[in-house]
Legacy VTK file of the C-alpha trace (Angstrom):
# vtk DataFile Version 3.0
C-alpha trace
ASCII
DATASET POLYDATA
POINTS 56 float
1.602 10.217 -7.576
4.203 7.342 -9.282
6.714 9.687 -9.407
6.802 9.567 -5.715
6.532 6.103 -5.509
9.712 5.395 -7.557
11.464 7.917 -5.550
10.772 6.312 -1.825
11.698 2.661 -3.323
15.367 4.357 -4.350
15.768 5.865 -0.891
14.516 3.262 1.054
17.080 1.028 -1.330
20.199 3.537 -0.939
19.258 3.384 2.878
18.855 -0.469 3.121
22.350 -1.066 1.095
24.187 1.450 2.914
23.177 1.548 6.766
23.905 -1.366 8.942
21.356 -1.623 11.204
22.955 -3.166 14.084
25.634 -0.014 13.620
23.018 2.356 13.091
21.200 1.320 16.850
24.111 1.170 18.747
25.171 4.398 17.574
21.656 5.837 18.574
21.613 4.017 21.991
25.237 5.545 21.979
23.964 8.936 22.409
21.238 8.009 25.386
18.198 6.568 25.921
15.975 9.000 25.700
17.206 10.853 22.634
17.152 6.791 20.853
13.408 6.943 22.108
12.418 10.186 20.869
14.032 9.276 17.398
12.638 5.990 16.939
9.649 7.134 17.469
10.421 10.450 15.095
11.034 7.730 12.159
8.144 5.538 13.017
5.721 8.938 12.402
7.801 9.839 9.297
7.502 6.383 7.389
3.561 6.295 8.402
3.328 9.817 7.292
5.261 8.927 3.520
2.885 5.478 3.436
-0.085 7.896 3.980
0.961 9.982 1.243
1.876 7.502 -1.413
-1.541 6.076 -0.769
-3.320 8.915 -1.493
LINES 1 57
56 0 1 2 3 4 5 6 7 8 9 10 11 12 13 14 15 16 17 18 19 20 21 22 23 24 25 26 27 28 29 30 31 32 33 34 35 36 37 38 39 40 41 42 43 44 45 46 47 48 49 50 51 52 53 54 55
C-alpha cells in the first residue's frame, strides 16, 4: 500500500505543476455549466475514492 502513496503523491505534484487551475476552470465552464458540474462531481468522487483506497 505504501507504493500507491508514492504514485499518488507524484501524480498530484505533476498535476499541480503542469495545470493552471484558472485555465482548467475556464475551459470546463466554456464547455457548458452542466458539463462542468458533472466533471467537478466526478473529480470529487474520484479523489474521495483514492483517499479511502490509500487509507485502507
